[in-house]
PLY file of the C-alpha trace (Angstrom):
ply
format ascii 1.0
element vertex 253
property float x
property float y
property float z
element edge 252
property int vertex1
property int vertex2
end_header
-13.59 5.14 -6.64
-16.33 4.73 -9.00
-14.05 7.74 -11.39
-11.51 5.05 -11.37
-13.72 2.81 -12.23
-15.19 5.15 -14.86
-12.32 5.23 -16.75
-11.29 1.92 -16.34
-12.74 1.01 -20.04
-9.97 3.82 -21.25
-7.12 1.58 -19.96
-4.68 0.28 -22.68
-5.58 -3.10 -24.92
-2.88 -4.55 -26.32
-2.79 -5.13 -30.32
-0.94 -7.34 -32.50
-0.56 -10.34 -30.29
-0.28 -13.80 -33.02
-2.48 -15.73 -31.86
-1.98 -18.34 -34.20
2.46 -19.00 -32.61
4.05 -19.56 -29.61
4.18 -17.03 -26.71
6.92 -15.28 -25.97
7.67 -14.10 -22.77
9.93 -12.37 -20.62
9.48 -12.75 -16.34
11.19 -9.49 -14.43
11.68 -10.86 -10.70
14.34 -10.45 -8.23
13.52 -13.56 -6.77
15.34 -15.56 -8.57
13.46 -18.97 -7.46
10.25 -17.75 -8.05
11.52 -17.07 -11.59
12.84 -19.84 -12.29
9.66 -21.54 -10.85
7.61 -18.98 -13.22
9.65 -20.28 -15.87
9.19 -24.24 -15.61
5.58 -23.66 -15.58
5.05 -21.47 -18.52
7.44 -23.34 -20.76
5.72 -27.03 -19.78
2.72 -25.16 -20.95
3.89 -24.47 -23.82
4.70 -21.16 -23.46
8.65 -19.81 -24.50
10.53 -17.40 -22.07
12.57 -15.97 -23.77
14.89 -13.52 -21.14
14.62 -13.69 -16.71
15.15 -10.52 -15.32
16.45 -9.33 -12.24
16.83 -5.07 -12.77
14.71 -2.55 -14.31
17.39 -1.64 -16.84
17.74 -5.45 -17.92
14.37 -5.18 -18.10
14.26 -2.41 -20.89
16.82 -4.04 -22.64
14.62 -7.70 -22.82
12.47 -6.00 -24.58
13.83 -3.94 -27.14
15.79 -6.75 -28.21
13.55 -9.85 -27.91
10.14 -8.32 -28.95
8.37 -9.94 -26.46
4.62 -10.95 -26.53
4.17 -10.18 -22.79
6.00 -9.48 -19.82
5.12 -10.11 -16.18
6.87 -7.75 -14.21
7.00 -7.69 -10.46
5.83 -5.27 -8.03
9.64 -5.36 -6.18
11.08 -4.86 -9.71
9.78 -1.09 -10.15
8.92 -0.35 -6.05
6.17 2.33 -6.29
6.59 3.46 -9.78
3.99 0.74 -10.82
3.13 3.02 -13.21
6.45 5.27 -14.53
8.15 1.23 -16.09
4.64 0.11 -16.92
4.76 3.73 -19.24
8.90 3.14 -20.17
7.38 -0.23 -21.52
4.46 0.72 -23.99
7.01 3.48 -25.45
9.11 1.10 -25.91
7.46 -1.91 -27.12
3.15 -1.07 -27.82
2.02 -4.55 -28.68
3.70 -6.29 -25.73
1.12 -6.89 -22.73
2.12 -7.05 -19.31
0.92 -9.16 -16.08
2.01 -7.00 -12.75
2.94 -9.89 -10.58
1.72 -8.40 -6.53
2.71 -9.52 -3.32
0.30 -8.49 -0.87
-2.99 -8.59 -2.72
-3.06 -5.40 0.47
-1.11 -3.29 -1.31
-3.57 -2.64 -4.50
-6.80 -0.82 -4.59
-9.92 -0.80 -7.50
-8.16 2.84 -8.60
-4.47 1.45 -8.41
-5.88 -0.76 -11.36
-6.31 2.18 -13.99
-2.86 3.88 -12.80
-0.92 1.04 -13.49
-2.40 0.43 -17.01
-1.83 -3.08 -17.02
-3.34 -5.72 -18.96
-3.15 -8.61 -15.66
-3.03 -8.63 -12.30
-2.01 -11.91 -10.78
-0.59 -12.78 -6.64
3.20 -14.43 -6.51
0.77 -16.94 -4.21
-1.07 -18.51 -6.96
-1.70 -21.25 -8.19
-0.29 -23.04 -11.20
-3.87 -22.57 -12.64
-4.32 -19.25 -12.41
-1.20 -18.18 -13.98
-1.30 -20.36 -16.82
-5.09 -19.10 -16.99
-3.86 -15.44 -16.84
-1.14 -15.56 -18.97
-3.71 -17.53 -21.62
-6.31 -14.47 -21.19
-4.06 -12.08 -21.25
-2.51 -13.58 -24.45
-5.69 -13.89 -25.96
-5.79 -10.30 -25.93
-7.76 -10.44 -22.72
-8.43 -8.44 -19.11
-7.24 -11.28 -16.04
-7.42 -9.95 -12.59
-6.03 -12.83 -9.96
-9.99 -14.14 -8.00
-8.10 -13.72 -4.85
-7.48 -10.30 -5.35
-10.81 -9.88 -6.34
-12.38 -11.28 -3.79
-9.96 -8.64 -1.57
-11.17 -5.74 -3.04
-15.10 -6.90 -2.94
-14.43 -7.25 1.26
-13.40 -4.35 1.52
-15.69 -2.33 -0.72
-18.25 -3.81 1.09
-17.05 -3.19 4.14
-16.70 0.22 2.91
-20.74 0.76 2.43
-21.23 -0.80 5.94
-19.09 1.70 7.70
-19.66 5.15 6.13
-21.93 5.55 8.76
-18.79 4.49 11.19
-16.28 7.03 12.95
-12.64 5.74 11.84
-12.58 4.21 15.76
-16.01 2.72 15.55
-15.22 0.85 12.47
-12.25 -0.53 14.48
-13.58 -2.13 17.08
-16.72 -3.60 14.28
-13.55 -5.72 13.10
-12.61 -6.67 16.10
-15.91 -7.77 17.64
-16.62 -9.68 14.30
-12.73 -11.67 15.57
-14.71 -12.61 18.33
-12.08 -10.56 20.97
-13.74 -9.39 24.56
-14.27 -5.41 25.51
-10.90 -5.91 27.64
-8.47 -7.13 24.70
-10.39 -4.64 22.31
-9.45 -1.70 25.13
-5.64 -3.77 25.33
-6.03 -3.55 21.33
-6.17 -0.29 21.25
-4.62 0.86 23.69
-8.00 2.14 25.00
-9.27 2.09 29.16
-12.49 -0.38 28.81
-15.10 2.16 29.38
-14.80 4.22 26.36
-14.83 0.19 23.80
-18.40 0.31 25.68
-19.26 3.66 24.73
-17.71 3.04 21.45
-20.24 -0.21 20.83
-23.18 2.03 22.50
-23.01 3.87 19.03
-22.16 0.90 16.80
-25.46 -0.40 17.98
-27.64 2.73 17.03
-26.38 3.41 14.63
-26.42 -0.44 13.00
-29.52 -0.72 15.01
-28.87 -3.12 16.27
-29.05 -5.26 19.73
-25.64 -6.28 20.82
-22.05 -7.68 20.25
-23.99 -10.67 18.42
-25.94 -9.15 15.43
-22.82 -7.50 14.79
-20.17 -9.78 14.95
-22.90 -11.99 12.67
-23.76 -8.73 10.42
-20.06 -8.21 9.83
-18.89 -11.67 8.61
-22.62 -12.05 6.99
-21.71 -8.66 4.57
-18.23 -10.29 3.90
-19.46 -14.00 3.13
-21.76 -12.14 1.05
-19.53 -10.17 -0.87
-17.54 -13.33 -1.34
-20.58 -14.96 -2.83
-21.20 -12.17 -5.02
-17.27 -12.74 -6.48
-17.79 -16.15 -7.09
-21.28 -15.89 -9.41
-19.72 -12.82 -11.53
-16.60 -14.63 -12.40
-19.04 -17.71 -13.38
-21.54 -15.62 -16.10
-18.43 -13.03 -17.31
-14.89 -15.57 -16.53
-11.72 -14.24 -15.81
-12.38 -10.54 -18.03
-10.31 -8.23 -15.56
-12.75 -4.62 -17.26
-15.55 -6.22 -15.34
-14.07 -7.53 -12.49
-13.30 -4.62 -12.25
-16.48 -3.01 -12.16
-17.70 -5.46 -9.42
-14.96 -5.03 -7.02
-16.05 -1.20 -7.17
-19.55 -2.48 -6.33
-21.08 -2.81 -9.98
-23.11 -4.96 -11.70
0 1
1 2
2 3
3 4
4 5
5 6
6 7
7 8
8 9
9 10
10 11
11 12
12 13
13 14
14 15
15 16
16 17
17 18
18 19
19 20
20 21
21 22
22 23
23 24
24 25
25 26
26 27
27 28
28 29
29 30
30 31
31 32
32 33
33 34
34 35
35 36
36 37
37 38
38 39
39 40
40 41
41 42
42 43
43 44
44 45
45 46
46 47
47 48
48 49
49 50
50 51
51 52
52 53
53 54
54 55
55 56
56 57
57 58
58 59
59 60
60 61
61 62
62 63
63 64
64 65
65 66
66 67
67 68
68 69
69 70
70 71
71 72
72 73
73 74
74 75
75 76
76 77
77 78
78 79
79 80
80 81
81 82
82 83
83 84
84 85
85 86
86 87
87 88
88 89
89 90
90 91
91 92
92 93
93 94
94 95
95 96
96 97
97 98
98 99
99 100
100 101
101 102
102 103
103 104
104 105
105 106
106 107
107 108
108 109
109 110
110 111
111 112
112 113
113 114
114 115
115 116
116 117
117 118
118 119
119 120
120 121
121 122
122 123
123 124
124 125
125 126
126 127
127 128
128 129
129 130
130 131
131 132
132 133
133 134
134 135
135 136
136 137
137 138
138 139
139 140
140 141
141 142
142 143
143 144
144 145
145 146
146 147
147 148
148 149
149 150
150 151
151 152
152 153
153 154
154 155
155 156
156 157
157 158
158 159
159 160
160 161
161 162
162 163
163 164
164 165
165 166
166 167
167 168
168 169
169 170
170 171
171 172
172 173
173 174
174 175
175 176
176 177
177 178
178 179
179 180
180 181
181 182
182 183
183 184
184 185
185 186
186 187
187 188
188 189
189 190
190 191
191 192
192 193
193 194
194 195
195 196
196 197
197 198
198 199
199 200
200 201
201 202
202 203
203 204
204 205
205 206
206 207
207 208
208 209
209 210
210 211
211 212
212 213
213 214
214 215
215 216
216 217
217 218
218 219
219 220
220 221
221 222
222 223
223 224
224 225
225 226
226 227
227 228
228 229
229 230
230 231
231 232
232 233
233 234
234 235
235 236
236 237
237 238
238 239
239 240
240 241
241 242
242 243
243 244
244 245
245 246
246 247
247 248
248 249
249 250
250 251
251 252
């Protein structure tokens, strides 16, 4: 994780964007309704969508023929070959910035920000304001990451830090406790006997120096809230710059 974040500064920075003209975009998304909605939103915001694509080969043709300033690339177009597709786009038109449209926030980690080599990451469930903010920031040469994704990465990293001394099973049980499940319910969820759950909880309390499940649940939830607060403070301090955001998400301030 740390090595990946340290390499984020080496990520591609799009060159040659002419801020004085209307930005042109290509949208590559197999969900036609969602793609049309993004197009309408961008056009209302003063941007020009020059093509909408359903397949990777259509995207490559559109990049070569239309020379857009920005490509909005949905993960359903690239599937498991995101980095390869982005590399092909860079080779076809180096000045084109790429915004990756992610359907599920759980589908990416901080290290993936490096391998993707994109200029923005936007969740498909993002609000209209976030879509415009992302496109504006990327068009002006800044990287951008969806605040909701940033929150998810921060919480996940915080929980990893808390669980470093716990086994995978202990961390799993601690998570269930934070959700209010009883020992019996946890045992049923994990296909364990209730006595085994109690034994794991005893080890968790000893490792984290806690007196019981109430403190454990509070500790787990407070850590999530602290991560959320730090995320909001970071966003207010530096704005939606994805490089700094990624560093924060990986535990750097």
